[in-house]
N, C-alpha and C positions, 0 to 999 in steps of 0.2 A: 372305714370312715376317717377322714384325716384328723390328726391330733392338733393341728394347728389352730391357734386362736383366730377367731373369724375375722377381726378387723386388722390386726398387725401382721398376722401370719407366723408369730412366734411360736415356738415349740419347746418342749420339756429339754432342759439342759442349756438353753440359750440366754437365760437370766440369772444373775448373780443375786445372792441375799442382800447385798447392799447395792442401792440403786439412787443416783441422781437423776432428778427430772428438771428439765428446762422448758421454756415455752418455744424458743426459736431453735429449729433444726440445725441451723448453722452453729449454733454454740455447743452442739453435742461433740463435735469433731475438736473444738478448743478445749473442752473438758477432758476429752480422752487423749489429747496430744501428751499430757503429762504421765501417762501410764507406760509401763513397759511393754504390753501387748494390747493390741485393740482390733476388734473385727466386727464389721458391720453385719449385724443379725437380721435387721428389718428396716426397709426403707419405703414406707408407703403412706400416701396422703400426706398429713402433718406429722407422722410419727417416723422419726430416724433413731435406731437403737443400736448402740455399739456395746459390745461385752469384751472385757479384758481382764488385766490384772495389774496391780501396782504393789510392790514389796511384799509379793505373795497373797496378797488379797484379791479375790474375784470381785469384780465390779462391773456393774451396769450403768449407762447413762441413756436416758430416753427423752425425746422431745414430747412435749404434750399440745403443741399448738396453743392458740390463744383462747382462754376462758375455761370455765367449769365444765361444759359438756365433753369437750374433747379430752380434757384432763381426766375425767371419770372413766372414760373407755380405756384408756391405755393403764391407769391405775388398775382397773379390774383385771386386766389381762396379766400385768405384771406380777400382781400378788397371786393369782393362780397358778403362775409358774414359779413361785417360790421367792419372790422378793419380800423382804419384811422389815427393812430400815430405808427409809426414803428422806432425802435432802432436796429440797427445791432450791435452785439458784436463779434467781429471776431480777427483774427490773420492777420498779415501783414509783409512785409519785409520793413525794414527801408531804405529808399533812401537818405534822408539827411545825410550827413557825420556825423553830431554831435548826432545822435539819437543812443540810446543804446537799447540792448535787455532788455525788460521789460518796456520800455518807453510806453506811451499811445498817441494816435493820435484821436483828433476828426476831422472828415471829414467837411470841409465847402463847397467843391464842388469836382467833380471828373472829370479826364480826361477820356471820354468815348471812351476807346480802346478795346470794346468788340463787337462782332457780333450781340447779341441779341437786345441791345439798338437800334442799328442801323436798326434793322427790324422793330421796332416801329415807329420811327422818324429820321429825318433829322440830320446828325452829328452836325450841328450848335446848336441844340436844347441844353440847358445847363443841366447838372446834379448838381444841387444845394440842400444842405441841408436846411431843415426848420430852420429859425433863433432862434426860440423858443426852439427847441431841442438842437442846439449847445450851445445856452446860458445856458440851464439847465445842460447838460453835464459838461461844464467848470465850473459852479459853484460847482457842486458836486466834481469834481477833487479837486478844490482848497480847499475845505472843508476838504477833505482828504490828503490835501498836497501830491498829486501825481505829478510825472513827467509826465506832459501833454502838448501836443502841439496841436494847431488848424491849419489846413491848407488844401492843396488840396492833394487829392489822387489819384495815378494812378490805374485805374481798367481795367484788361486786361484779355484775354483769354491764354490758353495754358501755363500752369504752367512751364512745362520743357523747352519748346521751347523758352520763353520769359526770363528765369531766367539765371543768369550767375554765374560762379565760377572764382576764380583767378587761373590762369594758372602758370606753373612753372616758366615761365619768367617774371611773373608780370602782364601779359595782361588779357584779359577776354576770357573765354571759355564757350561754351555752356553746358547746363545739359542733353540735349535731346541725343537719341542713337546715337552712335559714334561722339559724340560732335557736331551734326548738329546746326549750329547757323548763319543764314544769317548775312552778315555785317552790314546791316542796324539795326539790333537790338542794337548793341553796341553804334550806333550814337544816336538811340532813348533814349536810357537809360542815355547817356550823356547830351542830350539836356533837358529831362525832370528834370535831377537833377540840371541843370544850371537854369531851369526856377522855382526853388524853391519848386517843388513837393516834399512832405514830404515822403510819404510811397507808396507801391503797394500792391494791393490785386485783389479779383476777383469777388467782388459781389456788392460793394458800388455803382458802376457807374449805373448798371441797376435799383438798388433799387431806387436811387434817380430819374432817368429818369423816371420810372414807376409811382413813387409818384407825380411827377409833372403832367404827362398826366391823372392821374386817379383823381387827386383833393384830395390826402390825403398828409400826410406830412411824412418825413422820416429823419433819422440822422444814423451816424455811429460812433462808437468808437472801436478802434482796439488796441491790444498789438503789439508791435515790437517783433516779434518771431525770426527774423533774420535779418541780414544786407545784402544790396545787393551791390556788388556781394558777394556770400558766400566765406569765407574763407574755407570751407568745410561742409560736411553734419552734422558733429558733433557740429557745431554752431548754429543749430536751436533748440529752446526751445519753443513749442508749449503753455505750460503751465505756464510759467514764468509771474507772475503778473496778471493771468487771474481772479483770485478771487477779487482783487481790481477794475478790470475792470467791472466785473459783479455788484459789489456792487456800482460803480458810476452809471453805468446805470440803477439800479433798483432805487437808491435815484432820479436821474433826471425824471424817468418815473412817480414814484409816486408824484413828485412834480408838473408836467404837469397836471396829473389828478386831483389832489387836488385844483389846481388853475382854474379848470374847462375848461382846454385846452387839 
């Protein structure tokens, strides 16, 4: 019987203890480009996985695809093969009014508004980032004088149905087909902004929840790629400040590994 994981095909020895995750498969190679060595160990469906080393520290980076279901699949397989420290490098929408495109947000905890994490455990179970990862990310951000905030992230499903644009009359309108947008969406957006939630994305909640359940640790740092609600599609920039985000995450991970954690 094959010892390969059923979805990614990954095998024992192909995953380092310290793992970066990102949604976009193309970002995997950008992250690994900073390493001394890098080898593609899986490239199937939305999952591209590279393992190598930097400064003598074994590292892995894996793409998750978009959203909680695909993220949970690859996390399960990475943990089963020895991954124990995870940092998500991602994009997000800025919910706090004073965030600007290109700012960075380090997640301290997540609002679990996705269906996958609820399949694993009751909604009251918290999605909390590991304190050492948060501290290391913030330290790296300060050293690079980055515009960076730490706080709560709204992690959700249904990108188009949950996002909003400014309507011609200054109100909110849906981004889904024919403008479909239940009224409670506007109320939830306003409520979470009032609750001082900083940003919104689709993977941090399930990542932090599963890390807690599996006895590993995880954190997330995301670029603010657009502001919610959208002024318009031209206002999204998925690449602005991503290089700095990657550098900060790499610095933080190497510090954790060299400290023996």
